[in-house]
C-alpha positions, 0 to 999 in steps of 0.5 A: 254602543252604536252612536246615533247619527244626527244631521247638523247643518254645518257638518259635511255629508257623511260618506260610505264606501266598500272595502276591497283589498288583497294582502299577505298575513303572517302565520305562526311560522315565520316566512309562511303567510296567508293570502287574504282577499278582503271585502266589506263596507264602511260608513262615516259617522257625523262629526265636526272633523272627519277623517281624511281617508275613512276607507284607509282607516277601516281597512287598517282596522280590519287588517289589524284585527285579522293579523292578530288572529292569523299570527297565532295559527298555522297554514294547515288550519286556513279554513278554520282561521277564515271562519274565525275571521268572518265570525269576528268581522261580520259584526258592525263596529265603530272604529276607536277614535275615528268617526267611521263605522265598519258595517261588515267585512268578509275574508277569504284566505288561501295558501301557497301549495309550496308553503303548505307542503313545507309546513306539513313537512315541518310538523312531521319532523317536529312530531317525529322528534318528539316521539324520538325524545320520548322513546329515548327517555323511556329507554333511559328510564328502563336502563336505570331501573335495570341497573338499580335492580341488578345492584340488588337482585341480579339473578332475578332480573337476569332470569326475567330477561332470559325468560322474555328473550330466550333467543339471546342465549348462546355460547357467549352468554356466560362471558357477557354475564361476567362482563355485565357483573363487572360493569354493575360492580364498577358503578355500584361499588357497594355490591363488591362487599356483598360478593366478598361476603359470599366468598368469605362464607364459602371459604369458611365453610370449607375449613376445619375447626382449627383453620376456622379458629386460626382465621378468626384469630387472624382477623381479630388481630387485623381489627385491633391493628386498625384501632377497633379492638371492640370489633375484635372482641365481638368477632371472638364472642360471635365465633364462640356463640356459633361454633359447633361442639364436637362431642365434649370438646369445644373450639379453643378460644 
């Protein structure tokens, strides 16, 4: 609220004056500064005790307000910062705890070309580093997804890969695939048992009836030796239920 000016016989005559100063103001990057040319006008308010240097009080008030704004903004936005400053400083306001009123102030901001170029270079590096980090993150995610897929359905993943990248097919493709399978099984040991099961199935399919019976009997003994007679019995039962019948003769137990 504006305080009403009242003349009092014993009070000194209020003074008025202009602001005119040049100084540096900080930006949001340490060491990179705005150059401020400040003009304005102030006046004293009637009081029993006047400020010794009302011009300095008004200047200090304006610079404090301006510094709080510029320290949050980059040099590349100096035109927008200048407009913001003048929007704030263009209104009259009474200084807190000082009988001085700022009637208006006007700020003109400039930047050193070398400082501005340094800030632009810093921004480019910052954005490039962010883009690189995002690219690395995407590559890691895709690598993890590929690894997970290879652990479950490697044939499908490889077929999809080679359909999208036919140029990768050459004489060394088989060797690379074998190395890839070894790498996958090294990081996903559970897939080793899947491969083992396929090998056992292929091996058993090539055996005759007597050889299969001998294999089942040998495996049942292994189960029993490792304190799992229940699995040994289950193996015998499963074999009896699935063993093919040759004429009237069944596989021996």
